[in-house]
C-alpha positions as CSV (number, residue, x, y, z in Angstrom):
1,M,118.1,48.0,112.2
2,S,118.7,46.9,115.5
3,A,119.3,48.5,118.8
4,V,122.8,48.5,121.1
5,S,123.5,49.6,124.3
6,I,126.6,51.0,124.6
7,R,127.8,52.7,128.2
8,L,130.0,56.3,127.1
9,P,132.2,58.3,129.4
10,D,129.9,61.4,130.7
11,E,132.7,63.5,129.0
12,V,131.4,62.0,125.4
13,T,128.3,62.1,126.4
14,D,128.2,65.6,127.2
15,R,130.4,66.1,123.6
16,L,127.5,64.3,122.0
17,Q,124.6,65.9,123.9
18,Q,126.1,69.2,123.1
19,L,126.8,68.5,119.5
20,A,123.4,67.3,118.5
21,Q,121.7,70.1,120.4
22,R,123.7,72.8,118.2
23,T,123.2,71.1,115.1
24,G,119.4,69.9,115.9
25,R,120.3,65.8,114.7
26,S,120.0,63.6,117.3
27,K,122.9,61.9,119.2
28,T,121.9,58.5,117.2
29,F,122.6,60.1,114.0
30,Y,126.3,61.0,115.3
31,M,126.7,57.6,117.1
32,I,126.1,56.3,113.6
33,E,128.2,58.2,111.3
34,A,131.3,57.8,113.7
35,I,131.0,54.0,114.5
36,T,130.8,54.0,110.1
37,E,133.4,56.3,109.6
38,H,135.4,54.0,111.7
39,L,134.6,50.8,110.4
40,N,135.5,52.5,106.9
41,D,139.1,53.3,107.8
42,L,139.6,50.1,110.2
43,E,138.2,48.3,106.7
44,D,140.9,49.5,104.5
45,L,143.5,49.3,107.3
46,Y,142.8,45.6,107.3
47,L,142.6,45.1,103.3
48,A,146.0,47.3,103.1
49,E,147.4,44.9,105.6
50,Q,146.3,42.0,104.2
51,R,147.9,43.1,100.8
52,L,150.9,43.6,102.6
53,L,151.5,40.6,103.9
54,D,150.2,38.8,100.4
55,I,153.0,41.0,98.5
56,R,155.7,39.9,101.0
57,S,154.3,36.3,100.6
58,G,155.0,36.1,96.9
59,K,151.3,35.6,96.8
60,T,150.1,38.5,95.3
61,K,152.5,41.1,92.9
62,A,152.9,44.5,92.6
63,V,152.9,46.6,89.4
64,P,154.6,50.0,89.5
65,L,152.6,52.6,89.0
66,E,154.7,53.6,85.7
67,E,153.2,50.5,84.0
68,L,149.6,51.4,85.9
69,M,149.5,54.6,83.7
70,K,150.3,53.4,80.4
71,L,147.9,50.5,80.9
72,Y,145.3,52.9,81.5
73,V,146.9,56.0,79.3
74,L,147.3,58.7,82.0
75,E,150.6,59.6,80.9
76,D,150.9,63.2,79.6
């Protein structure tokens, strides 16, 4: 695991400290959780944006939901 140095606003540091004390977890635990969750969201967003660009440029074809449901036998 790598060490990273980060400067946080006092308000964020205080909130992080309070959360850690209330829950018995470390500040590091919550920083890792927050960064990981945000990275996941950003990766999903950028992937969706790239797929949209691919569809608009004709590089990728969209498939209607009804077709997917029939293909995978998901219709009632």
